[in-house]
N, C-alpha and C positions, 0 to 999 in steps of 0.2 A: 699348549700352555697348561702348566700344572694348576691345580686348584689354589695353591698358595700364591702363585704368581698372579692369578686372576683376582684373588682377594686383594692383594697389594695394589694392583692396577686400579681397582674400583676405589680403594682408599685414596689414591692420589688424584683421581678424577673428582672425588668428593671434596678434597682440599681445594682444587681449582675452582669448583662451583661455589664453594663457600667464600672464597676470595672475591670472585666476580660479584656475587650478590651483595657483599658488604660494600664494595666499591660503588655499585649502583646506588645503594642507599646514601652513601657519602656524597655522591654527585648531586643527588636530588636535594639533600639537606643544604649543600653549598649553594645551589642555584635558587631553590624555592623557599628556603628557610626551614625552621624547625617546628612550625605549626603542625600539631597533630602527632608529633613524635614524642614518645613516652620516655621521660628521664628514668623512671623506675625500671623500664624494660632494658634500656641500654646500660644502666648501672649494673644490673644483674648479668647482662651479657659479658661485661668486662670481668666481673668477679668470677663467673663460671669459666671464662677462658683460662684463668689461672688454675682453676681446679682441673680442667681437662688436660692442661699441659702436665701437671703433676701426675695425673692418672696415666697419661700416655707414657711417661717415663717409667712408672711403676710396672706397667704391663709390657713395656718395651715395644711400643707401637709408634713409629716415627710419623706416620700419617696423622695420628691423633695429636701428637705434640706439635707438629708444624701447622696442622689445620687451625689450631687456636693461636699459635705464636705469630703467624704472619698477618692475621686479621686484627690482632690486639692493638697495634698502633692506629689502625683506621677506626676501631671502636672508640679508642681514646680521643681521637680527633672529633668524632661525632659528639662525644660527651662534652668536650670543650665548647662546642657550639651550643649545647644545651645548658651551659653555665650552671653546673651542679652546686657551686658555692652559693648560689642564690636560694637553693632549696635543700638544705641539709637534712630536713625532716624526711624527704623522699629518699635521699641517699641512705640515711640511717635505717629507714624501713627496709630498703633493699638489702643492706648488709645484715640486718636482723633475720630476714627471711633466708638469706644465703647461709648464715650460720646455723639456723634451726634445721634447714632441710638438707644441707650438704656437709658442712664442717663437723657438726656434732655427730651425725650418723656415721661418718667416715672414722671419726675418732673412737667411737664406741664399737662399731661393728665391722670396721675395715672398709676397703675400697668399694666392694660391691654394695654395701649399705649406703655409702656416700653417693654412688652413681645412681642408685634407685631414688635417693633423695634429690639428686640434681635433675632427675626426670620430672619430679613434682615441681621443682623450682623453675625449670625451663618452660613447663606448661603455664605456671603462674605468671611468669614474666610476660607472656603473651596476653594475659588477661587485661592489663591496662590499655594496650593497643586495641584489643577487641572491643572493650567498653567504649573507648574513644570513637571508634569507627561506627559503632551502633548509635551512640548519642549525638554525634556531630557529623554534618555533611562535609565539613572541612577536611580535605585529605592532602593539603599541601605538605610536602615533606615525607609522605608515606608512599613508598614505591610498590605497586602491585607486582612489577617485574622482579624486584628484589626479593619479595616474600615468596613469589612463585619459584624462583631459583633456590631459595632456602628450603622450600618444601621438597624440591627435586633433590637437593643435596642431602636432605634427611633420608630419602629413599636409598640413596647411594651408601650413606653411613650405615643404615640398617643392613644392607647387603654385606657391607664390609664386616660389621660386627658379627653377623651370622657366620660368615666364612671363617672368622677368627675365634668363634665360640665365646664371645663376650656377651653373655645373655643380659646382664644388667644394663650395659650400654645400649644394647639393641632395644630393650623395652623403653629406656629413658628417651632415646632418640626418636623412636616411633611415636611416643606421646607428643613430643615437641613438634614432630613433623605434621601431625594432624592439626595442631594449633597454627602452624605456619600456613597450612593450606586454607584454614578458615580465614586468617588475616588477608591472604592473597585474594580470596574470593570477595571478601567484604570491601577491600580497597579497590578492586576492579569495578565492583558495583557502584561505589561512591564516585569514582572517576567518571563512570558512564553517566551517572546522574548529573554531575557537574557539567559535562560536555553538552548534555541535552538542555540544561538550564541556560547555558551560554548561547546555544543556537536559538532557543526560544526568545531570549532577550534581544538578540540581534534582529530576529524577525519582527518583533514588536517595535523595535527602534525605528524600523522603516515604515 
């Protein structure tokens, strides 16, 4: 297998992993509710999805285009669950951050500047979820499995971008991947705490 074919294969696996991780999060939100799920994070996910689609078209990368395109409807469905029309301030803050970090740099400095900016935005999008997990033991709606898959997907995208010599995308995705890993670890810790508390309560109940 040529290096180009291997890079393309890694990209398509990354697309599949991204789809699975988003579906896992959707199922958890559908079953357990949206408690602990950040509107700011998912608003920015949807906005950045549009950016990645445009970037993928610009660099002629179909994995990048389809990677965002196929998960966009699922992200939109999660957003509907979060009822963004009830909190326009948060949505406005997300759009302002997206404009400042992604759209303006891309307009001024080209795609690479925008991609570096989206790396900053992708890291910041994880911040509300990280803060929520640190502050609150409630993890209903937050899937450790989904975020773990997202972290694994980030590794695959880093390998893909390295093979395609897309340095800005590699750096941006690497930064987001570290944040994904931190969320996955915190969510797993909180779920473990919750299970222990439930077992303790059952023991005392008897």
